[in-house]
C-alpha positions in Angstrom: 26.2 -132.5 8.9 28.4 -135.5 9.5 25.3 -137.7 9.2 24.6 -136.2 5.7 28.1 -136.9 4.6 27.9 -140.4 5.8 24.5 -140.9 4.1 25.6 -139.5 0.7 29.1 -141.0 0.8 30.9 -137.8 -0.1 31.4 -134.3 1.3 28.6 -132.2 0.0 30.7 -129.1 0.3 32.6 -130.2 -2.8 29.5 -129.5 -4.9 29.3 -125.8 -4.0 31.9 -124.6 -6.5 30.3 -126.7 -9.3 26.8 -125.3 -8.5 28.1 -121.8 -8.4 29.8 -122.1 -11.8 26.6 -123.6 -13.2 24.5 -120.8 -11.8 26.8 -118.2 -13.2 26.8 -119.8 -16.6 23.0 -119.9 -16.7 22.6 -116.3 -15.7 25.2 -115.0 -18.2 23.7 -117.1 -21.0 20.2 -116.0 -20.3 21.2 -112.4 -20.0 23.0 -112.6 -23.3 20.1 -114.3 -24.9 17.7 -111.6 -23.7 20.0 -108.7 -24.8 21.1 -109.9 -28.2 19.2 -109.2 -31.4 17.0 -112.0 -32.7 18.9 -112.0 -36.0 22.2 -112.8 -34.2 20.8 -116.0 -32.6 20.7 -119.2 -34.6 17.2 -120.5 -34.1 14.3 -119.3 -31.9 15.1 -117.6 -28.6 12.6 -119.5 -26.5 14.1 -122.8 -27.7 17.6 -121.6 -26.6 16.1 -120.6 -23.2 14.8 -124.1 -22.7 18.2 -125.6 -23.7 20.1 -123.2 -21.4 17.8 -124.0 -18.4 17.0 -127.6 -19.1 20.5 -129.0 -19.9 22.4 -128.2 -16.8 26.0 -127.0 -17.4 25.9 -128.2 -21.1 23.0 -125.9 -22.2 24.8 -122.6 -21.6 28.0 -123.9 -23.1 26.1 -125.1 -26.2 24.5 -121.7 -26.5 27.8 -119.9 -26.5 29.4 -122.4 -28.9 26.6 -123.0 -31.4 23.7 -120.7 -30.7 25.3 -117.3 -30.9 26.6 -115.8 -34.2 29.8 -113.9 -34.0 29.3 -111.6 -37.0 
C-alpha cells in the first residue's frame, strides 16, 4: 500500500469519507426520486436520474435544491 501512496502522491484513505458521502447522497436522491409523485418533481424523472448519477456529488445536491418541489 505504501507504493500506491507514493505513486498517487497522497494517502488514498483520505478519499474514503468523501466517497461514502457521495454514495449516500446518490442513494438518498435516487430513492426520493423514485418514491415522489411525478407532479412534485420539476422536469422529467429520467433526466433527474441522469443528473444525479452523472454529476458526481453535485447532481444529488442540485436535485434537492432545484429539482424537488416543496409544496
